[in-house]
Every structure is written in C-alpha cells, then in structure tokens.
NUDRENMAR-559748 format. One record per residue (C-alpha): residue number from 1; x, y, z. Coordinates in steps of 0.1 Angstrom, whole numbers, m for minus. Layout:
BEGIN
REC, NUM, X, Y, Z
...
END
This chain:
BEGIN
REC, 1, 1431, 670, 1349
REC, 2, 1443, 657, 1318
REC, 3, 1445, 676, 1284
REC, 4, 1416, 655, 1268
REC, 5, 1391, 664, 1295
REC, 6, 1402, 702, 1293
REC, 7, 1399, 704, 1257
REC, 8, 1360, 692, 1258
REC, 9, 1353, 714, 1284
REC, 10, 1364, 743, 1261
REC, 11, 1343, 730, 1233
REC, 12, 1312, 720, 1250
REC, 13, 1282, 746, 1251
REC, 14, 1261, 727, 1277
REC, 15, 1269, 741, 1312
REC, 16, 1258, 708, 1328
REC, 17, 1281, 686, 1305
REC, 18, 1309, 709, 1314
REC, 19, 1302, 702, 1354
REC, 20, 1303, 666, 1346
REC, 21, 1334, 664, 1326
REC, 22, 1348, 684, 1358
REC, 23, 1336, 658, 1379
REC, 24, 1350, 630, 1359
REC, 25, 1384, 649, 1358
REC, 26, 1389, 653, 1396
REC, 27, 1379, 620, 1403
REC, 28, 1406, 606, 1380
REC, 29, 1431, 629, 1398
REC, 30, 1419, 609, 1429
REC, 31, 1394, 633, 1447
REC, 32, 1365, 616, 1464
REC, 33, 1333, 619, 1444
REC, 34, 1313, 637, 1471
REC, 35, 1340, 664, 1477
REC, 36, 1337, 671, 1440
REC, 37, 1299, 668, 1439
REC, 38, 1298, 694, 1470
REC, 39, 1326, 716, 1452
REC, 40, 1300, 720, 1420
REC, 41, 1269, 727, 1443
REC, 42, 1255, 691, 1436
REC, 43, 1247, 658, 1456
REC, 44, 1268, 629, 1462
REC, 45, 1240, 608, 1445
REC, 46, 1245, 632, 1414
REC, 47, 1285, 625, 1413
REC, 48, 1278, 588, 1417
REC, 49, 1255, 587, 1388
REC, 50, 1276, 603, 1361
REC, 51, 1307, 587, 1374
REC, 52, 1291, 554, 1368
REC, 53, 1277, 565, 1333
REC, 54, 1313, 576, 1325
REC, 55, 1327, 543, 1331
REC, 56, 1302, 524, 1313
REC, 57, 1299, 546, 1281
REC, 58, 1329, 569, 1280
REC, 59, 1327, 605, 1273
REC, 60, 1290, 600, 1254
REC, 61, 1275, 589, 1286
REC, 62, 1278, 620, 1299
REC, 63, 1255, 638, 1272
REC, 64, 1217, 642, 1279
REC, 65, 1197, 613, 1266
REC, 66, 1164, 621, 1249
REC, 67, 1131, 619, 1271
REC, 68, 1099, 605, 1258
REC, 69, 1081, 624, 1287
REC, 70, 1049, 611, 1304
REC, 71, 1021, 596, 1279
REC, 72, 990, 619, 1277
REC, 73, 960, 603, 1293
REC, 74, 940, 612, 1262
REC, 75, 953, 607, 1226
REC, 76, 953, 643, 1213
REC, 77, 930, 638, 1181
REC, 78, 904, 625, 1207
REC, 79, 905, 660, 1226
REC, 80, 903, 680, 1194
REC, 81, 873, 661, 1186
REC, 82, 858, 666, 1219
REC, 83, 866, 705, 1216
REC, 84, 846, 704, 1183
REC, 85, 816, 689, 1197
REC, 86, 803, 726, 1206
REC, 87, 814, 758, 1196
REC, 88, 805, 772, 1235
REC, 89, 822, 754, 1265
REC, 90, 831, 760, 1302
REC, 91, 863, 743, 1317
REC, 92, 841, 719, 1336
REC, 93, 817, 712, 1308
REC, 94, 846, 699, 1284
REC, 95, 859, 679, 1313
REC, 96, 828, 663, 1319
REC, 97, 824, 657, 1281
REC, 98, 861, 642, 1278
REC, 99, 852, 619, 1310
REC, 100, 818, 606, 1290
REC, 101, 835, 600, 1256
REC, 102, 869, 582, 1272
REC, 103, 864, 574, 1309
REC, 104, 894, 596, 1318
REC, 105, 890, 625, 1343
REC, 106, 914, 655, 1345
REC, 107, 918, 677, 1372
REC, 108, 895, 707, 1378
REC, 109, 908, 736, 1358
REC, 110, 926, 717, 1333
REC, 111, 897, 721, 1307
REC, 112, 906, 759, 1304
REC, 113, 940, 752, 1293
REC, 114, 931, 727, 1269
REC, 115, 908, 753, 1253
REC, 116, 931, 782, 1253
REC, 117, 955, 760, 1235
REC, 118, 929, 754, 1207
REC, 119, 926, 790, 1200
REC, 120, 894, 796, 1224
REC, 121, 893, 827, 1249
REC, 122, 870, 836, 1277
REC, 123, 838, 860, 1264
REC, 124, 807, 874, 1283
REC, 125, 777, 858, 1266
REC, 126, 755, 881, 1249
REC, 127, 718, 881, 1261
REC, 128, 689, 869, 1240
REC, 129, 654, 865, 1252
REC, 130, 639, 830, 1245
REC, 131, 609, 854, 1229
REC, 132, 629, 874, 1204
REC, 133, 612, 881, 1172
REC, 134, 629, 870, 1140
REC, 135, 644, 897, 1117
REC, 136, 615, 893, 1094
REC, 137, 589, 900, 1121
REC, 138, 612, 930, 1135
REC, 139, 612, 944, 1098
REC, 140, 572, 941, 1098
REC, 141, 569, 959, 1131
REC, 142, 592, 988, 1120
REC, 143, 572, 993, 1089
REC, 144, 540, 994, 1104
REC, 145, 554, 1020, 1130
REC, 146, 563, 1042, 1104
REC, 147, 531, 1040, 1087
REC, 148, 512, 1049, 1121
REC, 149, 535, 1077, 1127
REC, 150, 527, 1094, 1091
REC, 151, 490, 1087, 1097
REC, 152, 494, 1105, 1132
REC, 153, 513, 1135, 1120
REC, 154, 483, 1144, 1102
REC, 155, 460, 1150, 1132
REC, 156, 485, 1154, 1161
REC, 157, 521, 1164, 1171
REC, 158, 543, 1130, 1175
REC, 159, 568, 1135, 1204
REC, 160, 597, 1117, 1217
REC, 161, 602, 1120, 1256
REC, 162, 635, 1113, 1275
REC, 163, 649, 1124, 1308
REC, 164, 682, 1130, 1322
REC, 165, 697, 1133, 1358
REC, 166, 729, 1157, 1364
REC, 167, 749, 1148, 1392
REC, 168, 770, 1177, 1408
REC, 169, 800, 1150, 1421
REC, 170, 797, 1123, 1398
REC, 171, 830, 1106, 1401
REC, 172, 846, 1094, 1365
REC, 173, 852, 1058, 1360
REC, 174, 885, 1040, 1362
REC, 175, 915, 1053, 1342
REC, 176, 948, 1045, 1333
REC, 177, 979, 1064, 1350
REC, 178, 1017, 1061, 1349
REC, 179, 1034, 1042, 1379
REC, 180, 1034, 1061, 1409
REC, 181, 1006, 1088, 1397
REC, 182, 974, 1085, 1414
REC, 183, 942, 1099, 1396
REC, 184, 926, 1128, 1414
REC, 185, 888, 1139, 1411
REC, 186, 881, 1173, 1425
REC, 187, 848, 1175, 1443
REC, 188, 828, 1203, 1459
REC, 189, 812, 1183, 1486
REC, 190, 776, 1190, 1475
REC, 191, 751, 1164, 1467
REC, 192, 729, 1188, 1444
REC, 193, 713, 1170, 1412
REC, 194, 692, 1186, 1385
REC, 195, 666, 1167, 1364
REC, 196, 658, 1174, 1329
REC, 197, 628, 1161, 1310
REC, 198, 626, 1167, 1273
REC, 199, 605, 1163, 1242
REC, 200, 620, 1168, 1206
REC, 201, 588, 1167, 1179
REC, 202, 591, 1152, 1144
REC, 203, 589, 1186, 1131
REC, 204, 616, 1203, 1150
REC, 205, 600, 1218, 1178
REC, 206, 613, 1210, 1215
REC, 207, 604, 1216, 1250
REC, 208, 630, 1210, 1280
REC, 209, 617, 1214, 1317
REC, 210, 644, 1215, 1346
REC, 211, 633, 1201, 1383
REC, 212, 650, 1194, 1414
REC, 213, 633, 1164, 1422
REC, 214, 627, 1132, 1402
REC, 215, 593, 1120, 1411
REC, 216, 557, 1117, 1401
REC, 217, 545, 1151, 1408
REC, 218, 574, 1165, 1389
REC, 219, 566, 1144, 1358
REC, 220, 528, 1152, 1362
REC, 221, 537, 1191, 1361
REC, 222, 561, 1183, 1331
REC, 223, 532, 1164, 1314
REC, 224, 511, 1195, 1317
REC, 225, 536, 1217, 1301
REC, 226, 538, 1195, 1273
REC, 227, 499, 1197, 1266
REC, 228, 499, 1235, 1272
REC, 229, 530, 1236, 1244
REC, 230, 519, 1213, 1219
REC, 231, 481, 1209, 1225
REC, 232, 460, 1177, 1219
REC, 233, 471, 1143, 1228
REC, 234, 506, 1129, 1218
REC, 235, 520, 1097, 1208
END
C-alpha cells in the first residue's frame, strides 16, 4: 500500500472512507477485489462499486455523495394546514382528511406520528353532558339554593347525608418499587366490612350510625334515628 493512501487513512475520521481506501490500496497491490472485500467484511459488489468510483473520480469518488431522499407524498405546508383544521384529531381521522384534500392515502397509524411531530399528544376526553347548563344558569341555581336553605333553617334542621363502606382487606392500588423488589400487602383473610351512615347539620350537630349491612332495612332504621335525633322533616 503506497504512502499517499496510508496518509489519507490516518487523516480521515470516516470509518467507511477508511475501508474504501484500504480496498483501493490492496487492489493496487494486485489483490483480488473479492478477497479484499471479504477481508473487510463486505460483498464483492461493494468492492467493485468503490473501485470503479475510484478509477472514474480518484480519491474524491470515495466520499459519500449527498442524498436528496425520497420526496414527500404531500407537501409539509399542506399537512400543517390539515392538522390546523381542527383542535381534536384521531390518527385515522387525520389521514381521512388528508386523503380528501390531496387524494393521497397514508398507511394506518401514520397519522399519530404526524400529529406528535406537531406537538399533539394523546389525552382522555373530558365528558360533558349535551344538556349541560351554562355558567350563568349554574350561578342562578346556586343562589336560589342558598336562599332556600336560609328559609328552611328558620323552621327545620338542614342536614347533609352521606355513607361510607370500610372493607377489612382492601388492597392498595398500583405502587412503584425498585427493580427486583415486589410490593407486599398483608391481609387477615377476613371479608368483614362496616357501613357508616352520617349527617352533619349546618348548625354543627352530627349523627353517625354504624351497621353490618348496606341495604334498605339498615337505611330505614338509620332514617328513624335521624328523625329521632333532629325531629321534624329534613332537606
């Protein structure tokens, strides 16, 4: 291998170009292209290609040429315009819209990649009832409720009811643990549970009753205790 090629091998930082220079140096020394390519872990076709490039262009032919790449099916500005058409998209919905606008159909799932590149992310939609009241209507209702409560307080106790169920062996949700360590939840093996009904009053009075079952009978008994404690009707 002559000194000019050895010098170029030392000076270049591209490993691919160094292999091509070694190919040229060994072939110039009389070694068969197939043998040189095999020694470098390449195919005979690879060796023939770069030897031909060297003979036609010299050392410049061993450098990589810029590649234009495959042209996009749809111009980027058209995809940007399609994404901006709506604030909410599904992957298939975007692809359908692009096809309607450009007559080009992308493969399934490609819409998600297009959306992520433009800053979109998957989110769970917030449920909103079709008959949801406006903010003005909600505010009016709340003001009316406050006035009704004040009127009721003058002639009867105003109570707020709720219930809670306590389970003996309730398992915790998912937790994070270090690698190789498994979370452990100690249980007693019992299926016992306790039901608690309770009412706090606006005047500060409270009543709580505990039962073993959660059914109509226990609730009826609880209501009797509430009437006995607070008297009269309740809202």
